[in-house]
Structure formats: structure tokens, C-alpha cells
C-alpha positions in Angstrom: 8.9 -1.0 -23.2 7.4 -3.4 -20.7 8.3 -1.1 -17.8 6.7 1.8 -19.6 3.5 -0.2 -20.1 3.4 -1.2 -16.4 4.0 2.4 -15.3 1.2 3.6 -17.6 -1.3 1.0 -16.2 -0.2 2.0 -12.7 -1.0 5.7 -13.4 -4.3 4.8 -15.1 -5.4 2.7 -12.1 -4.3 5.4 -9.7 -6.4 8.0 -11.5 -9.5 5.7 -11.3 -8.9 4.9 -7.6 -8.4 8.6 -6.9 -11.6 9.6 -8.7 -13.7 6.9 -7.0 -12.4 7.7 -3.5 -13.0 11.4 -4.0 -16.5 10.8 -5.4 -17.5 8.6 -2.4 -16.1 11.2 0.0 -17.9 14.0 -1.8 -21.2 12.0 -1.7 -20.8 11.4 2.0 -20.1 15.1 2.5 -23.3 16.1 0.7 -25.3 13.5 2.7 -23.9 14.8 5.9 -24.8 18.4 5.0 -28.4 17.3 4.1 -29.2 14.7 6.7 -26.4 14.8 9.3 -27.9 17.4 11.6 -30.7 15.0 12.9 -28.2 12.3 14.0 -25.7 14.5 15.9 -22.3 13.1 16.7 -23.2 9.6 15.5 -23.5 10.9 11.9 -20.0 12.3 12.2 -18.6 9.0 13.5 -20.2 7.0 10.8 -19.2 9.4 8.1 -15.6 9.0 9.1 -15.5 5.3 9.9 -17.5 3.8 7.0 -15.1 5.1 4.3 -12.1 4.1 6.5 -13.5 0.5 6.7 -14.2 0.4 3.0 -10.7 1.8 2.2 -8.9 -0.7 4.5 -10.9 -3.6 3.0 -10.1 -2.5 -0.5 -6.3 -2.2 0.2 -6.2 -5.6 2.1 -8.4 -7.7 -0.2 -8.3 -6.0 -3.6 -4.8 -4.6 -3.7 -3.4 -7.4 -1.6 -1.4 -4.8 0.4 -0.7 -4.7 4.2 -1.9 -1.9 6.5 1.6 -0.5 6.3 0.8 0.5 2.7 -1.6 3.1 4.2 1.0 4.2 6.7 -0.6 2.3 9.6 2.5 1.0 11.5 3.4 0.1 15.1 3.0 3.1 17.4 6.1 4.1 19.4 6.9 6.8 21.9 8.8 8.8 19.3 5.8 9.0 17.1 3.6 10.3 19.9 6.0 13.1 20.9 6.6 14.0 17.3 2.9 14.1 16.7 2.3 16.4 19.6 5.1 18.6 18.4 3.6 18.8 15.0 0.2 19.6 16.4 1.7 22.5 18.4 3.6 23.7 15.4 0.3 23.7 13.3 -1.4 25.6 16.1 1.3 28.3 16.4 1.7 28.8 12.6 -2.1 29.4 12.4 -2.6 31.5 15.5 0.3 33.9 15.3 -1.1 35.8 12.3 -4.5 36.0 14.1 -2.8 37.3 17.3 -0.9 39.9 15.2 -4.3 41.0 13.8 -5.6 41.3 17.3 -8.4 38.8 16.8 -11.1 38.7 19.4 -11.5 35.1 20.7 -14.3 35.9 23.1 -16.9 34.9 20.4 -15.6 31.3 20.7 -15.6 31.2 24.5 -16.9 27.9 26.0 -17.4 27.0 29.6 -15.4 23.9 30.6 -17.5 20.8 30.6 -15.6 17.6 31.5 -18.0 15.2 29.7 -18.1 17.2 26.5 -14.3 17.7 26.6 -13.7 14.0 26.9 -16.1 13.1 24.1 -14.5 15.7 21.8 -11.0 14.5 22.7 -11.9 11.0 21.6 -13.7 12.2 18.5 -10.8 14.4 17.4 -8.3 11.6 17.7 -10.2 8.5 16.8 -12.5 9.9 14.1 -11.3 13.2 12.6 -7.5 12.7 13.0 -7.4 9.0 12.2 -9.9 9.0 9.3 -8.7 12.2 7.5 -5.0 11.2 7.7 -5.7 7.7 6.6 -7.7 8.8 3.6 -5.8 12.0 2.6 -2.2 11.4 3.5 -2.3 7.6 3.7 -4.2 6.8 0.5 -4.9 9.9 -1.7 -1.4 11.4 -1.4 0.1 8.0 -2.3 -2.1 7.6 -5.3 -1.4 11.1 -6.4 2.3 10.3 -6.3 1.7 7.4 -8.6 0.5 9.9 -11.2 2.8 12.9 -10.7 6.5 12.8 -9.9 6.6 16.4 -8.6 5.8 16.5 -4.9 4.5 20.1 -4.9 1.8 19.1 -7.4 0.8 16.2 -5.1 0.6 18.5 -2.1 -1.4 21.1 -4.1 -3.9 18.5 -5.1 -4.1 17.2 -1.5 -4.9 20.7 -0.3 -7.6 21.1 -3.0 -9.2 17.8 -2.2 -9.0 18.4 1.5 -10.7 21.8 1.0 -13.4 20.4 -1.2 -14.3 17.7 1.3 -14.8 20.4 4.0 -16.8 22.6 1.6 -20.1 22.5 3.5 -18.5 23.1 6.9 -16.5 26.2 6.0 -17.3 29.9 5.5 -14.8 30.1 2.6 -12.7 32.9 4.0 -9.0 33.4 3.3 -8.2 32.6 6.9 -9.9 29.2 6.7 -8.1 28.3 3.4 -4.8 29.5 5.0 -5.3 27.3 8.0 -6.2 24.3 6.0 -3.4 24.8 3.5 -0.7 25.2 6.1 -1.9 22.1 8.0 -1.6 20.0 4.8 1.8 21.4 3.9 3.2 20.8 7.4 1.9 17.3 7.5 3.2 16.4 4.0 6.6 17.9 4.7 6.9 15.7 7.8 5.8 12.7 5.8 8.3 13.3 3.0 11.1 14.2 5.3 10.9 11.3 7.7 10.7 8.6 5.0 9.3 6.1 7.6 6.0 5.9 5.7 4.0 6.0 8.9 1.0 8.3 9.4 0.8 7.7 13.1 2.5 11.0 14.0 0.1 12.8 11.6 -2.9 11.2 13.2 -1.7 12.4 16.6 -0.8 15.8 15.3 -4.2 16.2 13.6 -6.2 15.1 16.6 -4.1 17.2 19.0 -4.5 20.3 16.9 -8.2 19.8 16.7 -8.4 19.4 20.5 -6.5 22.6 20.9 -8.7 24.6 18.5 -12.1 23.1 19.3 -11.7 22.6 23.1 -8.6 24.2 24.4 -8.9 27.6 22.8 -12.6 28.1 23.5 -12.1 27.1 27.2 -9.1 29.4 27.5 -11.1 32.3 26.0 -13.8 31.6 28.5 -11.4 31.7 31.5 -10.0 35.0 30.3 -13.5 36.7 30.3 
């Protein structure tokens, strides 16, 4: 009876934490869409790092958990290589259907600019990859698992939340939803399979994938012109 009550309270708290976290992220997304353009890259950095700082503070001080609770563990060479492999896998899974459909990449062509490429590399890894994996796979997925025992439901909710947070930056095509969904599924499968509880490979995979799509692919398309 006592265990049942504890479990019920745990689920109730997880629902509240999930709702608050999603609400804050949604508010930041709206603010970015309305006011972010005037601040450029700085707005993006703040939009990623502020919720990360708040989340880490909450877990450390309020929940009295260590950083490992969020999947932030010691980085080792294995995690780096596995992360790069995951990033390549994500890129291949998404691009093969586009290649089969003979997609024209020339519209995305971009001349190589060393300064821009360096900034984007750092931004993709330290902001986008780190923040989105910490929030979505490190915290939200864990809280969702406290509510639902079926992993497929947790993954489906993670996909939905991930899509909603990107609402204002997407054109809402099937291709975009396919790309986002396959990314989440691949990352979650890895996290469930390895059982190490670390999100380090996911951060590296996410950052590497974003570098390939936002820098590597446009430059490659430019060189082919």
C-alpha cells in the first residue's frame, strides 16, 4: 500500500515537472520567434543555455540529484566514436530517401567560410546538441518514463514535444517530421540499449548531425556546382 502511494506521488510530481518544463520551453520558443531576430546568434545561445542552467540547478538543489541523473557523465573515447557513428547513421537514414527522390541540393549551396563554419560547429555541439539532449533525452524522457511503463509511449511523447518546440522554425512538411522523428527514435533506441545512462554520445551525435546538415551538406552542394 505504501509503495503504491509513493509510486502515485512520483507520477504526480513527474507530470507537474513535465508540464512546467514544456511550458517554459514553449514560452522561450515563442519569445525567440517574436524577438530573437534582432539579437542574432546570441539569442539562440541564451535560449539554449538559460533553460539548461535552470534545469541543472533544479535537479541539483531541489531534487538533490547528481548530474549523472541527467545523463551527464565522464566523457570517454568510446562515447565520442559512438556519437559520431550515431550522427552518421542519422544523416544516412534521412538523406537516402531524399537521394532516391532525386532531391536537388543546389538551393542549399553555401560557399565555404572558415569563420562561419567554426562558429556553427561550436554552436551545433555546445548549444543545440548539448541543450536539446539534456532537456529532451536527459530530463523529459526520464520524467515520461516515471509516468508510463511502455517505452514506445515515452518515445512518441518525446517526438511530439520535440516537434512542438521546433514549431516556429519548421515548414511543417512530412519530410521535416520524418527527419525529426527518426532522429528521436535512433537516439532513444541507443539510450535504452546501452543502459549506461549517459547522454554524452547523444550530444555528440546531435551536434555532429547538425554540422553535417547545416554546414557540410551546403558546402558540398556548392563545390558540386
